[in-house]
N, C-alpha and C positions, 0 to 999 in steps of 0.2 A: 483623510480616508482614501483608500485606493480600491478600485474594482477588481484588481488582480489580472487585468488584461496584459500587463507588461511583465508579470511575474512568471518565471519558468521553474524555479526551484524554491522549496521551503526547507530551511534547516532549523532544527529544534534543539533548544536546551532540553535536557532529559530529566535530571533529578529535580523533582518538585513540579516541573512543567508537564512532563509526560507521565511520570510514575510517582506514586505515593510512597516515598521512601520511609516516612515515619510509621505509617500504619503497617507496612510490610515488615519492618524491623521489629516492631512491638509484637506482632503475631508470631514471628519465628522465635523471638526471644522467649515468649511465654510457653511455646512448645518445648523449647530447650529446657526451661525451668521444670516442666513436667517430666521430661525424660532423664534429666541429669540431677534432679533434686536441688535446684537452685532457688534462691530467694532474691530476686533482683527487681528493682523499679524500672521496668523496661521502657516506659514512656520517657523517663528522665535519662536513661541510658541512651536511647535513640537521639534525644536532643543533644546530649553532650557529644556524642559521636559526630553528629553533623556540625556542631559548633567548632569542633577541632579541625574541620576541613579547610577553612580559610587560613587560619594560622599555620597549618602544616605546609600549605603552598607558599605562604609568605617566607617561611624558613628557606625554601629553595630559592625564591626570588632574591633573598638577601645573601645568598651564597653560603649559608650556614651548613647546608647539606647538599649533596649532588642532586641533579634532577632525577626524579623517580616517578613511576606511573602511579595512578590513583590507588590501585590495589595495594601497593607498597606503603603509600601514605596512610591508607585506611588501617593497614595491619599495625603500623607503628602506633597509631592512635588507639586501636583496640587493646594492644598490650598495656598501654597506660591506663585505659579505662577499667580493665579487669582488676588491676591493682586498686584503683580508686574505689571500685564497687565491692572490693573484697571477694572477688571470684577467683578461687585457686584450684577448683576441682576439675577443670577442663583439660582434656588431653590435647596434644598438638593437633591431632586430626579434627577434634571438635572446634578448636580455635580457627583453624584454616577454613572449616565449613562455615562458621559464623562470619568470618571476614568476607566470604563470598556471598553473604546475604544481599550485598549490593548488586550481584549478578541476577538476583531472583526477585527484584522489586515488581510489584503489580501496577498496571496502569490505572489512571483515573477512569471511572466507569464509561465515559463517552468516547474515550480516546481511540480505541481500535476501529469501531464502526466509522467514526469521522475521518480517521486517517485513510480508510479504504476509499471513501468518497474523494478526499483530497488527492489521493494517488492516481485517480482516474484522469487527472488533468496536470498535476505537478510532479516533478521529481521530489521525493522526500528523503531527507538525510538527517542523521544526528549531527550536532555540532556541540560536543560535550567535552568536559574535562575527564570523563570516564575513559579508561583505556580501551583499546579495540576489543580485546577478548571479553572484557566486562560487558561492553555494549552489544556484542554479538550474542553472548550467552543470554543476556536480558531479552533480546529480541526473540530468540528461540523460546525462552520460557514464557514470555508474555504475549507472543503472537503479534509483535509489532512489525508492520509491513514496510520496513525501510527499503529504499532502492540502494542506498549506500550508507556506510558507517564512517563518518568523519570524526576524528578524535584529536584533541590537543596533543596527544601522545606523538602524532606524526610530525609535529614541529618542535617537540620537547619544550613546550610552553604551557601556560594555563590561561584560560579566559580570566580577565578581559584583555589579555595581550592582543594587539592588533594582528599579529601573525596567525592567530587561530582563525579569525574571521576571513583573513586574506586566503587562508587555506581553502575555504569553501569556494571562493571565487575562482581560484586557480585550478583546483581539481575538477570543478564542474564546468570550467571553460565558459562561464557566463559573465556578462557585465555585472558589476556590483549591484546596480539597480534592478537587475532581474532575479536577484536572490533575496528572499525575505527571511529574516531571523524571527523565530517564534519562541517566546520565553515568558515565564511568570516573574522574572526578575528584571527590574527596570534598568539596573546598572549594566546588565548583559546587553540589553537592547541599545542603550546609549553608546556603548563601546562598538557595537556592530554598525550603528549609524555613522560613526566617525570614519569607518572604512567604506561607507557608501551603500551598505545593505539597507533594504527596506525593513520595517519593523512591525511586528504584531504582538501586542501585549495581551496575554491570557492569564489574568490573576488567578492564583490558587489560594484563597483566603484560609483554607484549612491545612495548608502545607505543614504548619507547625502545631496542628491540633486546634481544637475549639476554644481553648483557654487563652491562646496567644493571639492578640489582635494585630493584624498586619495592615500597614498603610497601602491600600490598593488604588489610591487616587492616581490616575494615569497621567503621564507626561503628555501634554497636548501635541507634542511633536511626533508621536507614534502614528504610523499610517493606519493601523487597525487596532481597536480595542474590542475584545470578544470575551464573553463569559465562559466559553469552553471551545473545544475544537469543532463541535457541530456548528456553533455560531460563527466561528472562523470560516468554515466551509461556505456558509451562506454569504458572508461578507465578500468572499473571493469568487462568488458566482458559481459554486459547485452544488 
């Protein structure tokens, strides 16, 4: 456990940790069904889309396809999903808009007020595989009060590559131990810790919906475990 006195900056995983990607995609998909006359199982569609995220990055890591940003990876996955789900009635404009649903994800309920508290003391930044334009648009849409937007796109890598965590250290000009990674995903935090960052685990048991049970038992090596960003603020003395 840390009291936060040595921490100068907090960098956050975004998808699942800060924003509810699943609920946001389901809601937009259901609205699209109403306006475009579709019949789609949107909860399953959202899950499949997110499940394709890791494998699409792995194809880049293996050299099967050139490096590309997350918008491009999401669009390739979306094109496959539309075939898989038998959706053929969308125009190119509608497909492009749907692909940008990732720019319009809504935060978990406590996030924005708690971030305002945290920002009174700490530098707040993203540290996400999302590309810069995606993260900036999301911040504008959701009112996320970032001081800076740091993206894996800047080093043409993806987490958990060490270069992404080192990016935060280098660009913020802080010692690794003065930067804390905040995430709902334990693998993300373990990778950050290897670079020397401090770690805060904020589990999101409903990230994949109420029916999928996630193991949220924390690694005892994490500096802080908090049930939400408001509890994180308390733990850090804000």
